[in-house]
C-alpha positions, -999 to 999 in steps of 0.1 A, spaced: -324 -90 482 -327 -52 484 -355 -36 465 -347 -13 436 -352 24 445 -357 51 420 -362 89 423 -389 92 396 -411 64 384 -432 72 354 -462 49 347 -472 51 310 -456 60 277 -479 84 258 -472 121 253 -475 128 290 -452 101 301 -425 107 276 -426 145 282 -423 139 319 -394 116 312 -376 143 291 -379 169 318 -370 146 346 -340 132 328 -327 166 319 -330 175 356 -307 146 365 -334 126 383 -327 94 363 -364 85 356 -375 50 351 -405 47 327 -427 16 323 -444 15 290 -475 -5 300 -498 -25 279 -499 0 250 -464 14 245 -468 49 231 -504 52 242 -534 60 221 -513 79 195 -499 46 183 -534 38 169 -538 72 153 -529 81 117 -524 117 108 -517 142 136 -520 176 122 -526 198 153 -494 192 172 -471 223 171 -438 218 153 -451 194 126 -462 218 98 -469 189 74 -485 167 100 -471 134 113 -483 98 118 -491 91 154 -468 61 157 -439 80 143 -446 109 167 -443 85 196 -411 71 183 -397 106 182 -409 112 218 -392 80 230 -359 88 212 -358 122 229 -365 107 263 -338 81 258 -313 107 246 -313 123 280 -310 90 298 -345 78 306 -345 41 316 -375 29 294 -387 -6 303 -414 -30 291 -438 -41 317 -471 -33 335 -475 -17 369 -499 -41 385 -501 -29 420 -494 2 441 -489 10 478 -490 47 486 -496 43 523 -461 54 532 -429 69 517 -411 59 496 -440 47 475 -441 11 464 -453 -4 431 -454 -39 418 -443 -47 382 -459 -76 364 -473 -90 397 -438 -100 409 -411 -73 412 -414 -45 437 -399 -11 432 -396 18 457 -401 52 442 -394 86 458 -420 101 434 -445 86 410 -459 102 379 -491 85 367 -494 88 329 -516 57 322 -540 74 298 -575 60 290 -590 32 270 -620 30 248 -654 22 262 -677 -5 247 -714 -9 246 -713 -42 265 -730 -64 240 -720 -100 237 -721 -98 199 -699 -67 200 -671 -86 219 -675 -118 199 -670 -99 167 -643 -76 180 -615 -76 154 -638 -93 129 -657 -61 118 -661 -45 152 -636 -18 161 -631 11 185 -607 29 163 -619 41 129 -585 55 119 -569 21 126 -593 -1 108 -613 21 84 -589 11 56 -603 -25 57 -638 -13 48 -631 7 17 -661 8 -5 -684 -9 20 -711 2 44 -704 8 81 -721 20 113 -706 41 141 -721 46 175 -716 79 194 -725 116 195 -694 134 207 -665 150 189 -647 117 186 -676 100 170 -682 129 146 -645 130 137 -643 92 131 -676 93 111 -661 120 89 -629 100 85 -648 69 75 -669 88 50 -638 94 29 -631 56 27 -665 38 27 -696 40 6 -720 47 35 -718 56 72 -748 52 95 -742 73 126 -762 60 155 -772 87 181 -792 77 211 -808 111 216 -822 137 192 -791 158 194 -753 155 194 -728 165 220 -702 172 194 -690 208 188 -708 228 161 -679 225 136 -678 187 140 -715 184 136 -713 206 105 -687 183 89 -710 153 96 -740 170 80 -720 181 50 -708 146 42 -732 133 16 -727 96 26 -732 100 63 -768 93 75 -775 102 111 -801 80 128 -814 100 157 -830 83 188 -813 51 179 -797 24 200 -779 -8 191 -796 -41 198 -772 -65 183 -742 -67 160 -750 -94 135 -728 -120 119 -712 -154 127 -675 -151 117 -676 -114 106 -700 -85 108 -728 -85 81 -753 -62 98 -765 -44 129 -799 -45 145 -810 -11 159 -840 2 178 -857 36 177 -858 47 214 -891 66 209 -912 42 188 -895 9 198 -893 0 161 -864 -22 151 -846 -24 118 -815 -41 104 -788 -22 87 -767 -42 61 -732 -31 72 -698 -48 71 -682 -27 98 -693 -15 133 -674 12 151 -678 22 187 -669 58 197 -687 64 230 -658 77 251 -630 64 272 -622 51 306 -591 62 324 -566 34 332 -564 42 369 -581 13 388 -549 1 404 -545 34 422 -581 38 435 -573 27 471 -550 57 476 -557 84 450 -588 106 449 -608 103 417 -641 114 402 -670 91 395 -656 82 361 -622 73 375 -603 104 364 -577 113 389 -583 146 408 -554 170 408 -549 202 427 -559 230 402 -529 244 384 -506 215 394 -502 178 387 -504 170 425 -528 144 438 -540 139 473 -509 118 480 -476 138 484 -451 127 459 -477 111 435 -485 132 404 -511 126 376 -507 137 340 -524 133 306 -557 116 300 -556 98 333 -566 131 349 -580 151 319 -616 144 308 -621 178 291 -594 182 265 -577 148 259 -553 162 233 -516 152 227 -505 188 233 -523 191 266 -511 157 277 -475 167 269 -479 200 288 -492 182 319 -463 158 316 -439 187 319 -459 199 350 -456 164 365 -418 163 361 -414 198 376 -437 190 405 -418 158 411 -384 176 410 -396 202 436 -410 174 458 -378 155 458 -357 186 466 -380 194 495 -377 158 508 -339 159 506 -339 191 527 -362 175 552 -340 144 555 -309 165 559 -325 186 586 -337 154 604 -302 139 603 -287 170 620 
């Protein structure tokens, strides 16, 4: 049985993937998009999005992704459920495996796999995940209204989520490993101005406490070694993200953190015909609008690559 062959295969369905699909479809390239394990990407676990142009009153993250998908479908994108579980970029056309069984040949591949939340690596953290432990304050903060919570992290994401939680809960303990935050000044100011956020400097998490649900967290001062227990009902982790790029590591150049390296000013990777967009290659901005912009770049780069390939094949046939 002949393998399916597509002009443009898009891996991932966040702002980058859907924008790439819109541009590729309008260019007549009949893109096929696989949604992956989190259809819609990280925005589906985000509430209010107020900084994306064109939504003057803001929009809910999940609804925004529904809008993106409808626009991609309107122009003929073939949107499919399924995970890309393997890739072979050793030759052309490129080969990918879907759900460990089906193989597809792609003349170009646009990687838009995004990134996933990092965890501390504590046994108690994983055991109580979903039972008071969360990596998404905007998703789960609602369940802790009027209670006390702790959040781990020192960057913009942690500061933003701590501020968000402070509007719902009675008390937020913000656990910072060092004596300073990495967050921008404006985000630090918001934390400091919130009367119910207490920043615990030089503090690391020892254990999340509780049998069936969180009832506390044991922390340690990294300078004195002193331990104490905080009586909290929720424990949020906001220490960064890991790009979802492992399946491509045998062929694609990445940095030490797994972010795909692209040629500056383009979405091109080290493999001709393979392009990277969104949070899979962006560790600096990680915004919906920058992801969408890079998705546009990916589609345009793919269109040019395919056009050049067609010319090469025509000349070779003469």
